[in-house]
C-alpha positions in Angstrom: 33.0 -17.5 -18.6 32.3 -15.9 -15.2 34.4 -16.9 -12.2 33.3 -16.8 -8.5 34.4 -13.7 -6.7 35.3 -14.3 -3.1 38.3 -13.7 -0.8 39.5 -17.2 -1.2 40.4 -16.7 -4.9 42.3 -13.5 -4.4 45.6 -15.0 -5.7 43.8 -16.3 -8.8 42.3 -12.9 -9.6 45.7 -11.3 -9.1 47.4 -13.8 -11.4 44.7 -13.2 -14.1 45.3 -9.4 -13.9 49.1 -9.8 -14.0 48.8 -12.1 -17.1 46.7 -9.6 -18.9 48.9 -6.6 -18.0 52.2 -8.3 -18.7 51.0 -9.3 -22.2 51.7 -5.7 -23.2 48.4 -5.5 -25.1 46.4 -3.9 -22.3 46.8 -0.7 -20.4 44.2 -1.5 -17.7 41.7 -4.0 -16.4 37.9 -3.8 -16.2 35.6 -5.9 -14.1 32.0 -6.7 -14.6 30.2 -8.4 -11.7 27.2 -10.7 -11.9 24.8 -12.2 -9.4 25.1 -15.6 -11.2 27.6 -17.7 -13.1 25.4 -17.5 -16.3 26.1 -13.8 -16.5 22.4 -12.9 -16.7 22.2 -10.1 -14.0 24.8 -7.4 -13.5 25.4 -6.4 -9.8 24.1 -3.0 -9.1 25.3 -0.9 -6.2 24.2 2.6 -5.0 26.6 4.0 -7.6 25.0 2.0 -10.5 25.8 -1.2 -12.3 29.3 -2.7 -11.9 29.9 -3.2 -15.6 33.3 -2.6 -17.3 34.6 -0.7 -14.3 38.3 0.0 -14.4 40.1 -1.4 -11.4 42.6 0.7 -9.5 43.2 -1.6 -6.5 42.2 -4.9 -4.9 42.6 -5.6 -1.2 42.0 -8.7 0.9 41.5 -9.0 4.6 41.8 -12.5 6.1 39.3 -13.7 8.7 40.2 -13.1 12.3 38.8 -13.2 15.8 37.8 -9.8 17.3 38.0 -8.6 20.9 34.6 -10.1 21.6 35.9 -13.5 20.5 33.7 -13.5 17.4 35.0 -14.7 14.1 35.0 -11.9 11.5 34.9 -13.4 7.9 37.4 -12.5 5.3 36.7 -9.8 2.7 37.8 -8.8 -0.7 37.4 -5.2 -1.8 37.6 -3.9 -5.4 38.4 -0.2 -5.8 37.5 1.4 -9.1 39.0 4.5 -10.9 35.8 6.4 -10.4 36.2 6.4 -6.6 33.6 3.6 -5.9 34.3 0.2 -4.4 32.6 -3.1 -3.8 33.4 -5.3 -0.8 32.6 -9.0 -0.9 32.3 -10.8 2.4 33.1 -14.5 2.5 29.8 -16.5 2.8 27.6 -13.4 2.5 27.7 -12.1 -1.1 27.7 -14.5 -4.0 29.1 -12.6 -7.0 30.7 -13.7 -10.2 33.2 -11.7 -12.3 34.5 -11.3 -15.8 37.8 -9.6 -16.4 38.6 -7.7 -19.6 41.7 -5.9 -20.7 41.6 -2.3 -21.9 43.4 -2.3 -25.2 46.6 -0.3 -25.2 46.4 2.6 -27.6 49.9 3.7 -28.8 50.3 7.4 -29.1 52.7 9.6 -31.0 53.7 13.1 -29.9 54.7 15.9 -32.2 55.7 15.4 -35.8 58.9 14.2 -37.3 
């Protein structure tokens, strides 16, 4: 089931990622972003669809008042391994996400 992606649920996303990674079954996390909770349309950026993109970093900026006394809304930025990113601004973009774990593939080196 898709969950809303916004700066207010950063800690929930972080907890979900930590749960997947600490299970020991996954070596990475992928995100798929949708424009709706029913997962019918995948978000497309200038780099293409945001589907099964491997996450390298997530950052959050809280809202603040700038020098012109204007309130700047909070943002959440997802950075992907391919060098692309998606920024979600609170109250502007309405995206939904699905997390998946990249299954850990054990390897052996050399022969016994």
